[in-house]
N, C-alpha and C positions, 0 to 999 in steps of 0.2 A: 443431420437433424439438430435443432437448437436444444441446448440443455434446459432443464426445468429451472424457472426463476422463482425462488421462494424467498422468504425473509425470516431468518432466525436470529437476527441481531437484537440485542437488548441494551438499553441505556442504564449505566451504573455511575454512581458518584463515589470515587475512592480517594480519600484524603483530600477532598476539595477539588479533585480533577475529574471533570465529566468525561466519560468514555462510552463509546459504543463497543459492545463485547460480543464476540462470536465464539462458540464452543463447538469443536469438531471431534471426530473420533480419536481414540488413543490418547486422550488427555490434552489435546491441542486447544489452546486458547489464544485468540487474537483480540487485541484492543486497538481502537482507533481514537486518537485524541482530537480535540478541536481547538478553538482559540482560547477558551476560558481555563483558568486555574494556574496561570503562570505569573511571572514578574516582569516580562518585557514591556516596553513602552512604545508609543508612537505607532508606526505602521506594523510593528512586530507584536503588538499587544494581543494576548498576553502570554500564551504558552507556545511561543515560537521555538521549534526544536532544531532549526537549521543553523549551522555555524558558517554558512557561506552566503548569507544574504545581507550582511552588514550589521547585524544585531551585536550588542555588547557580549563578548565571550562569557562574562560572569553571569549574565542573564540566561544565556543558552545553557550554561552548565547547571544552573539551578532548575531551569525548566526540565532538562533531561533527568535530573535527580528526582524530581517529583513524578515524572512518568515511570521511572524505574521502581520507585516505591509503590506506585499504584499497580504496577504489573508484577511486583514481587521478584525482581531480578537485580543482580549486582552489575555494575558497569562493565566489568571485563567478561561477562557472560553473554554479551550481545555482539552480533556481527552485522555490519552494514557496508554499503558501497558508496563510492562517488558515482552518482547516477548520470548516465550519458545517453539515455534514450536509445539504447541498442538492445542486443539479444544475448549478451554474455551472461552466463550463469555460473556461480561459484559454489563449490562444496564448502560449507561453513567450517567444517573441521580442518580444512586446509588453509584457512586464513589466520593471520596473527591475532592474538588476543589483545586487541586495542582497548583503550579505556574510553567509553562513550562520554565520560565527563571531561575528557581532554579535547577542547575545541580545536587544537592544532593537530589532532590525529589524522593520518593520511591513509584511509582505506583504499582498496583497489577499485579500479573502474569496473562497472557492471550494473546490471539491473535485475538480476535474479539470484536468490540464495536458497540453498537446500541443506537440510540438516537431518542426520539420523540419530543424533545424540539428544537424549532427554535433558531438559534444563538449559538448552542453548537457545537464546532469543535471536530472532531474525527481524531486522527493521528496515523499512523503506519509508522515505519521505514523499509527500505529495502536496500539491496545492491546486489541482485540477486534473492531473493524470490519475490513472486507475491503480489503486493498491489492491493486490490480489494475495490471498492466502490459500494454500492447498494442503490438505491433510490426507495421508494414506489411511485407507479403511482398516488395514491390519495393524495400525499403530506404530509402524516402523519408521516414520519420518514425516517431516512437514517442510513447507517451502513458502517463500513469498516472492513477489516480483512487483516492479514499478513499470506500469504499462501506459505510457503516454501514446499519443496518436502514432508517432514514429516507431515506438517500441512494439505496439500492437501489429503494425504492418510488417515490422522486421521479424516477428515471430517469437518475442520474449515469453509469452504465455506458454506456447507449445514447447519451447525449449526448456522452460522450468519444469513443466509436468514430465517431460521425457527424462530429465536428470533425476527427478524424484522417483520415478518408476512406480509400478503397482497401481491397483485400483484406488481411486481417490475421490474426495468431494472437495468443494472449494467455496470461497466467499469473496465477494467484491465489495470494497469499501467505497466511501463517498468520492465523487469525482465530478467533473463538468457534466451537467445533465443535458439530455436531448432537447430540452426547451430553450437552453441558453447558449449552447456551444456552437457559435457561428463559424463556419469554415468557407473557404473559397471553393469554386467549382473544381479546381484541380485536386484539392485535398479530398473533397467529397467523392470524386470519381475514383481516387485511389482506394478509399475505404470501401466503396461499393464493389469495386473489382476484387478486393480481398475478402470481404465479409458478406456480400450480397446486398440487395436493395434496402433492407432494413437498417443498414448502417447510417443512412441519411434520411431525415424526416422530409415530409412534404414541404416544410418551410425552409429547407436547406441547411438545417442544423445537424450536427453529427451526434449519433447515439453511441457514446463510448462504452457504457455498460453493455449494450447489445453486442458490440464488437468483442468485448472481453468474454462474454458468455459464449458467443460463437467460437471463439478461439479455444476456450476450455472444452466445448463439445467436440471440436475437431481433434483435440488431444485425448479424448476418451474419458473426460470427467462427466459423470452422469447427472450431477445435481449441483446447482450454484445458488448460494444465498446472497441476494443483492440488497445492499443497504441503499435504499432509494432516497439519497440526499444529494442535492446538487451543490457543489462548492461555490458556484457563481451566485446562486440565488439564496443560499443559506448563510446569513451573517454570523452564525456560530462557527463557521469554518473559514480557513484561509483560502484565498483564490487569487492566483496571479492574473487571470483574465479580468477579474472584477477590479482589483486594487492596483495592479501594475507593480513596478519595482520602486523602492525596496518593499519587501513584505515577508510574511512568515510562512512557515510550513508546518503542517501536522504530520503525524506518522502513524503507520500501522506496525505494531510490534507483536510478533507471534512466538509462542513457546510451547513445547510439548512437556508437560509436567512429569516429574519423576514418578514412577509407579509407587503406590503406597500399599 
């Protein structure tokens, strides 16, 4: 059965940075950035957060600093991966405490992150792929994953939920939408085989949010808040499909706040 699709995302402006914000159980908060609020120029304008797409390192550093201030986190309390469109999931506590403001930092390969420690931020980048956040209902942990078309088929969503454990709810951030994400017949067949006929529309476009929700339902997550914004069609967001390379990336950054 498909999980319920609701929307509990809200828009907030924090320190000049527009964010979409989701609040889950146990003090979990996830923020998704967009293009506005940064210092980058040209195809990376303006809040590009990726250090691997050709932007000036000083600009990336300042953009990341602004996101950290908006999220209330310090640079060494965030864990992230070099995303490879796979299904590998890391325990954040087992990763080195890298500095997010160091553009030369080398995180491990992977597409999922799980944390049981309050105050530890988990970050994934995206520019059409699906960013997902999962929060345990008992407040014992949270997780994020980067789920592109290949990662969805590989099972990164289910793997992330399995490592997190326990009953949970989830939210899906902005991604390539079903009205714009054109795919070939081979890719469409692969998605339909994996997620059912709803994975591809009558127009031959792929519905990545549907696939993510189906994956979450299969993993036992009963409710999903979907931010219904298409990266390809919404100029407030970065999109590799729309703009090509070089280009910027937004991010989903999730943290479970310390109990007060």
